[in-house]
C-alpha positions in Angstrom: 104.6 86.1 89.7 103.2 82.6 89.5 100.8 83.6 86.8 101.8 81.0 84.4 98.9 79.7 82.4 95.9 81.1 80.5 92.6 80.8 82.3 90.4 77.7 82.0 87.4 79.7 83.1 86.1 83.2 83.5 84.8 85.6 81.0 86.2 87.5 78.0 86.7 91.2 78.4 86.9 93.7 75.6 90.2 95.3 74.8 90.5 98.5 76.8 92.5 101.6 76.0 95.7 100.6 74.2 99.0 101.6 75.8 99.9 104.7 73.7 103.4 105.3 72.5 102.5 108.9 71.9 101.3 109.3 75.5 104.6 107.8 76.7 106.5 110.3 74.6 104.5 113.2 75.9 104.9 112.1 79.5 108.6 111.6 79.1 109.0 114.9 77.4 107.1 116.6 80.2 109.5 115.3 82.8 112.5 116.3 80.8 113.5 112.8 79.7 113.5 111.2 76.3 114.3 107.5 76.8 116.8 105.6 74.6 116.1 102.2 73.1 115.0 99.6 75.6 115.8 96.1 74.4 114.8 92.9 76.3 117.5 91.4 78.6 116.3 88.1 77.2 113.1 86.1 76.8 110.5 86.4 79.6 111.1 83.8 82.3 109.7 80.4 81.5 106.6 79.3 83.5 107.4 78.4 87.1 111.0 79.4 86.7 110.8 81.5 89.8 108.4 80.7 92.6 108.1 76.9 92.8 104.6 76.1 93.9 103.3 72.7 94.9 100.5 71.4 92.6 97.1 72.5 93.8 94.2 70.0 94.2 93.0 68.7 90.8 89.9 67.0 89.5 89.0 65.4 86.2 87.3 67.6 83.6 84.8 66.3 81.1 87.6 66.0 78.6 89.6 63.8 81.0 92.2 66.5 81.6 93.1 67.5 85.2 92.8 71.0 86.5 93.0 72.7 89.9 89.8 73.2 91.8 88.7 76.8 92.3 88.0 78.1 95.8 84.7 77.1 97.1 81.8 79.7 97.1 81.1 81.3 100.4 84.7 81.5 101.6 86.7 84.6 102.5 86.7 87.0 99.5 89.8 86.5 97.4 91.7 88.7 95.0 93.4 87.8 91.7 96.6 89.0 90.1 97.0 88.9 86.3 99.6 90.0 83.7 101.1 89.1 80.3 100.4 85.3 80.6 96.7 86.1 80.5 96.8 88.3 77.4 95.6 85.5 75.2 93.1 84.0 77.6 90.2 84.9 79.8 90.3 86.7 83.2 88.9 85.7 86.6 85.3 86.6 87.4 84.5 89.3 90.0 87.7 89.5 92.1 87.4 91.0 95.5 90.6 93.0 94.6 92.9 93.0 91.7 96.7 93.3 91.1 97.8 93.9 87.6 101.4 93.3 86.3 102.8 96.3 84.5 105.7 94.5 82.7 105.9 91.8 80.1 107.9 89.4 82.3 111.1 91.6 82.3 111.9 94.8 84.2 112.3 96.8 81.0 109.2 95.9 79.1 105.5 96.7 79.1 102.6 94.3 79.5 101.0 94.3 76.0 97.4 94.1 77.4 98.0 96.3 80.4 95.0 98.6 79.8 92.6 95.7 79.0 93.6 94.3 82.4 93.3 97.6 84.1 89.7 97.8 82.7 89.0 94.3 84.0 90.2 95.4 87.5 87.5 98.0 87.6 85.1 95.2 88.4 86.9 94.4 91.7 84.4 94.5 94.6 86.7 95.9 97.3 85.9 95.8 101.0 88.8 93.4 102.0 91.2 96.0 103.5 93.3 95.7 100.3 93.3 98.4 97.6 90.7 97.5 94.9 93.5 97.8 92.4 97.2 97.6 92.9 100.1 97.1 90.5 103.2 94.9 90.4 106.4 95.3 88.5 109.2 92.8 87.6 112.5 93.6 89.2 116.1 92.7 88.2 119.8 93.7 88.6 121.4 92.5 85.4 124.5 94.7 85.5 126.2 95.3 82.2 124.7 92.2 80.7 121.4 94.1 80.3 120.5 96.4 77.4 121.2 99.5 79.5 123.3 100.2 82.6 123.8 103.6 84.3 127.2 105.4 84.1 126.4 108.3 86.4 123.9 109.6 89.0 121.6 111.2 86.4 118.2 110.0 85.3 114.9 111.5 84.5 116.5 114.8 83.7 118.1 115.4 87.0 121.1 114.4 89.2 120.1 112.1 92.0 121.3 111.9 95.6 122.7 108.4 95.7 123.1 106.9 99.2 125.7 104.5 97.8 127.9 107.2 96.3 128.6 108.0 92.7 127.7 105.5 89.9 130.6 105.2 87.5 129.3 102.4 85.3 130.5 99.6 87.6 128.5 96.6 88.7 128.3 97.9 92.2 125.6 99.1 94.7 125.8 102.7 93.5 124.9 101.8 89.9 122.5 99.2 91.0 120.6 101.8 93.0 120.4 104.0 89.9 119.2 101.1 87.8 116.4 100.3 90.2 115.4 104.0 90.4 115.4 104.1 86.6 113.2 101.1 86.2 110.7 102.4 88.7 110.7 105.8 86.9 110.0 104.0 83.6 107.2 102.0 85.1 105.5 105.1 86.5 106.0 107.4 83.5 106.7 105.5 80.4 104.1 102.6 80.6 101.0 104.8 80.4 99.9 104.3 84.0 97.4 106.9 84.9 98.1 108.7 88.1 101.0 106.4 89.2 101.3 108.1 92.6 97.9 106.8 93.7 98.8 103.0 93.6 100.4 100.5 95.8 103.3 99.1 93.7 104.4 95.6 94.5 108.1 94.7 93.7 108.1 91.2 92.2 111.4 89.7 93.4 112.1 86.3 91.8 115.1 84.3 90.8 113.7 83.9 87.2 115.0 87.4 86.4 118.7 88.5 86.3 120.4 89.2 89.6 123.9 90.0 90.8 125.7 87.6 93.1 126.2 90.6 95.3 123.2 90.7 97.6 124.2 94.2 98.8 123.9 95.5 95.2 120.6 93.7 94.8 119.3 95.3 97.9 120.4 98.7 96.6 118.6 98.1 93.4 115.3 97.5 95.2 115.9 100.4 97.4 116.3 102.6 94.3 112.9 101.4 93.1 111.3 101.9 96.5 112.8 105.4 96.9 111.5 106.5 93.5 108.0 105.3 94.2 108.0 106.9 97.6 109.3 110.2 96.1 106.1 110.5 94.0 103.9 109.6 97.0 103.1 106.0 96.0 103.1 103.0 98.4 105.4 100.0 98.0 105.4 96.3 99.0 107.4 93.2 98.3 106.3 90.0 96.6 108.5 86.9 96.9 109.0 83.7 98.7 111.3 83.4 101.8 113.7 81.2 99.9 114.0 83.5 96.9 114.2 86.6 99.0 117.0 85.1 101.1 118.9 84.1 97.9 118.6 87.5 96.2 118.6 90.0 99.0 119.1 88.3 102.4 118.7 90.1 105.7 117.6 93.8 105.5 118.7 96.2 108.2 116.5 98.8 109.8 118.2 101.7 107.9 117.0 100.3 104.6 113.9 101.7 102.9 112.9 98.1 102.4 112.8 97.3 106.1 109.2 98.2 106.9 107.6 97.3 103.6 104.6 94.9 103.6 105.1 91.4 102.4 103.1 89.4 99.8 104.1 85.7 100.2 103.9 83.2 97.4 103.9 79.4 97.7 100.7 78.3 99.3 99.1 75.1 97.9 95.5 75.7 99.0 93.2 78.4 100.4 93.9 76.9 103.9 97.6 77.1 103.3 97.2 80.7 102.2 95.3 81.5 105.4 97.9 79.9 107.6 100.8 81.7 105.8 99.5 85.0 107.2 101.3 84.0 110.4 104.6 83.3 108.5 107.6 85.7 109.0 107.6 88.7 106.7 110.3 89.1 104.1 111.8 92.0 106.2 112.0 92.1 109.9 110.1 95.5 110.1 107.4 94.5 107.7 104.1 92.6 108.0 102.6 89.8 105.9 99.4 91.4 104.3 98.8 89.0 101.4 99.4 85.4 100.5 99.0 83.7 97.1 97.9 80.3 95.9 97.1 78.9 92.4 93.8 77.2 91.5 92.0 76.5 88.2 94.7 78.2 86.3 94.5 81.5 88.1 96.5 83.2 90.9 94.3 83.8 94.0 95.3 86.1 96.8 94.2 85.9 100.4 94.2 89.2 102.4 95.8 88.9 105.9 94.5 92.3 106.9 
C-alpha cells in the first residue's frame, strides 16, 4: 500500500491486545497444522517502491517544512488505511471506515501493531457503503527464492484440490496456487485475526514484492489466496494500480476466481482525482471499482465509489 510515512497529525492510541504467539499456536493446532519457521523473503519494500503516486498538494508548516493538505471538512466522508509504517506514529482521527494491514510489508510476516490498529478501527463511523473495518494483506509469488515453497498439494493438514494440477516443488502455476493458498491460510489463522471469515480481505498487489516473470503463475497465486478466503466464507477484493496489475497479472479470464472481484485503485493525487477514478476501468473485466485512494497530510485516504 502507499502507506509510507508516519502521521503528521491525529491522536495517539493506546496499545491494544498484543498479537499472541500462544493464540497462534492454539489456532494452528486446532486446525491440524503446526507451521514451520517463517523467515522474511527480504526487507519490507522501501517507501513508494510499488505504487508511484504524484505528490499531493502541499503547504508550508510553521517550521517551514512542506506537507500535504488534508481533505477539507464537509466533503464526502473518507476512510483511511494503516499498517506497519504507522506503528511508531499517530493514527488518523475518526475515519468513516478503516482498512488495516495484516502483514509487516511482506506476505509471510505479521504487522507488529496489528491489534492496536484494529482497536483504532473501532472508532470508524460507518455509513458509507463500505465495511466499517476491512483488512488487507501483502501478496507475492517468490518461488524458491523465498523462505518456503510448497512441494506437494498439502497444506493446513489436508490435501487440496488444485485446479492447476499437482505441485511438485517447481516454480509453476500449480505450486504458485499452493503458495497463495498457504499465505491466505496463515493470514487468517496464524496472525491472531478474530473471526477471519467475517471480513473483506483486500489483496495488495504491488511490484515492490517478489513476483514471477510468469503472469499465469502470478494469477494462480492470487487465485489460491482468493479461493482460500472464499472457502471460509470471507469476501475478497484487489488493491493495485492498472499499470502494476497489468505487469504482474495481466488480463484475467471469466473462469478465474479473480474475474468478478471488486477493485480498489491507487494513484489519485487529490480528493477530486479519487472521485473521478471511480469511473476508471476495474482491474478485472468482471469487477467494479468500489474504492480509490489518495495521500494527504501523511495519511492514506480512501474514497468510496459505492
